[in-house]
Structures are given as structure tokens and as C-alpha cells.
N, C-alpha and C positions, 0 to 999 in steps of 0.2 A: 828853740831847737830847730836845727836845719831840716829842710825837707829831705826825703829819701826817694831814690829812684826805684821803680818797681816795673816788672813785666807781668802780664797776666793774659790768660786766654779768654776770649769772649766771642762765642759763636752766635750770640743773639743780636749783635750790632753790625750794621752795614753802613759804610761811608756813603753819605748822600741820602740814605733812607732812615737813618736814626736807629733807635733801640735803647735798651737799658745799659748804661755805663756806670761804673762805681762813682759814688758822689765825692765831690771835693778832690778830684784827681785831675791834674793838668795833663792831658794826652799829648805826647810829644812825637808820636810816630807809630807806625804799625807795619807788620809783615804778615799779611793775611789776617788770621784770627788772633794773632799775638800782638799785644799793644805795649808800648813803652809809656810810662806815666811818671808823674812826680806828685808826692803828697806829703802831708804832715804825718810824722810817725804815729801820732795819737789817733789818726784816722784809720790806721790799719785794722783795728778791731771792727770798724764799721763796714769794711769791704771784704770780710773774710770769705764770703760766698764766691768771690772771684778768684780766690786762692792766689793772692799776690805774692810774688817772689821778690824780695828786696835784693837789689843788685848794686855793684860797685859803680863809681862814676866812670871808670874805664869802660865797663860793659855798656853803660848808657851812652857814652860818647861813640862807641863802636857800632851801636844799633843801626845807624844810617848807612854803614858800610856793608851790612849783610846782603849777599847776592850782588855785590858791586865789585867790579874789577878796576874801573876807571872813574874818575870824577872830573868836574870842570877844573881846568888849569887856572882860569881867572874867574872865580865865582862872583866877584864884585863887578865884573864888566859883562853886561848882557850882550854886548856886540861881539864878544869873542866866545866861540863855542869849542875851542880847543880842549882836548881831554888829556889827562895824564894818568899814569898808573898810581895805585896807592903807594904811599911811602911805607918804609919799614914800621914806623911808629903807628901809622894808620892800620896796618895789617895786624899789629898786636892788639889794638882796640877792637878790630873786627873779630879776631879770634875769641876775645873775652866775651863779646856779645853773642857770638855763635854758641859758645859753651853754655851760657845760661839759658839760651833759647832751647838748646838740646836738652837741658835738664827738665824744662817744662814739657817738652815733647815726650821725654822719657816717662814722666809721670802720667801723661795722657795715655801713652801706649800701655803702661802697666794697668791702668784703670780699665782700658778697653779690652785687653787680651787676658788679664788675670783676674782683676776685681778692683772695685773702688776701695776707698779707705776703710769702709765698714766691713767689706769682705775680708780685707787683710787683717783687721782687728779680730774678726771671727776665727780666721786661720791661726793667728797667734794664740788665741785663747785655747784652741785645740792642741797646739804644740805644747803649751804650758801644762795643760791637763795630762797629756801623755807623759811629759817629763816628771810631773808630780807623782804619778802612779808608779812609774819606773823607779824613781828615787825611793819612794816609800817601800816598795816591794824589795828592793835591793837592801835597804837599811834593815828591814825586818829580818831578812835572811841572815845578814851579817851578825845581828845582835842575838839571834835565837838559835840558828841551826848550823851555821858555818863552823869550820874548824878553827876559826880565829875569834870566835865570840868571847872567849875568856880573856882576850887581850884588851877588851874594853872594860872600863871601870863599871861597877854596878850602878854608880850614880849616873854615869853617861847612858847606860842601857835603860835605866828607869825613866830618864827624861826623854831621850830621843827614840828609844825602842818603843816606849808606850805611845809616843806621838805617831810613829809609823804604823803601829798595830791598830791604833784607833782610826787612822785614816783608811787603812786597808779594809777594816771591818765595815766601815760606812759605805765603801764602794761595793763590797761583796753583798751586803744586805739591801742594797738599793737606796740607802739613805742619801748618799751622795751621787747625784745623777748629772751627767754632762752631755754635751752634744756629741762627744766621741762615742757615747753609748748607743747612738742611733745607727751605727755601722760597726763592722768589725775593726779592731785596731789595725789589722793588716791593710784593709782598704783605705782607712783614714790616713795611714802613713804614706801609702802610695800616692794618694791625691795631694797631700801636702808637699811631698817631694817633687811631684810633677809641677806644681805651682811655683815652688821655690826655684826650681831649675829654670823655669821660664822667666821669672823675675831676674835671675842672675844673667841669663842670656841678654835680656833687654838692657840691664844696667851696664853690662860689659860693653855694649855699643857706645854708651855715654862715656864710660871711663876711658875708652880707647879713641874717643873722638878728637 
């Protein structure tokens, strides 16, 4: 199987000083803390803590053009230092590289300004719990007290109505406890909306890049 190109962020390594780098990865270049590497696909599981992002060959080829406007016109002749502007094709490669680098930077920004992946999973858990309770309450109302309850078959109400009622009962008697019970629903919703809006703001920068 052919090797894959990856980029990853590593703040623990300094050129010339050393540090920990992902094993079995051929480092092909860097832009600050962001490194371009090549590795066997089967090695990806061994380097997960570096959160590698697999990228296309075009993005890998364009990595060397990031922050570059001109390049050597005669790269094979050390006696000539004449420069030229990037070609249209090279600019396309540069844009592909800048896009994947921006993606990694976006992830870092979300982690720093909103929360890491564990925080986001916790937020998602709260959103799911809120939706579950809202859905169960709505279903229970529809099946038991609304003006349209008779439009549902008895079989349907016995199955889903009982399920909704059972869930609501467990919430009300405290049998089912969730982290959303540590605060009011109103406060929880406001916090989740604020975080979600911030993520959307950050991701919009990436989408429009």
C-alpha cells in the first residue's frame, strides 16, 4: 500500500533542538509548528496523539509554496539566483496546502476558544439529553392530552406513548439523572448556543478561506 501524506501540529519539537516526533514518519517540511510528513497508512493508528490529517498529493506538493510569492527560476543552477513568480499551477497547489493548514488551525482555535474534543462530546451529550426530554414530553402530550390523540392508533399509543411516559417518569422521579440537571434548562441552552455560535464563527473563517 502506498504511503500517505499527512500534516500535524507539534509544539514539542524544535528544529536543531529535537523533541518527540511521531514514529515512522518521514518529515518533508514544516511551517512553524505544522509539519508535513509521509507515512504508511497502517502507521496512522500509532500516531493518533499527533492528530494527523491525511492530505492530497496536491496539498503536499503545495506545502513548500505556503508564504512564498517567488521561487528560484533556475533551482538546479546554484550560480543563478534569479527569481520568478509562482505559476498558475503552483498557485493552485499552494491554495490546496493553505486550505488543509487552515483546517488544522481551525481545529486548534476551536479547542482553544471553545473546548477540546472531550468538551465537545460533553456538549453534544447535553444537547442529546435536551432533545430526548423535549421529544418525550411532546410525544406524551400528543398521545394523551392533545386534540389529535385519537388520530393515533391504540397500538401506536401503547408502544410509543408508554415509552415516552416511562422516560418522563424516570426523569421526574430522579431515576434518570443527567448533567443537564446540574443547572436550569434555560442556562444550559444559553451556554450551548453561545458555544455553538462561536464554533460556527470559527468554521466560517475556514469555509470562506
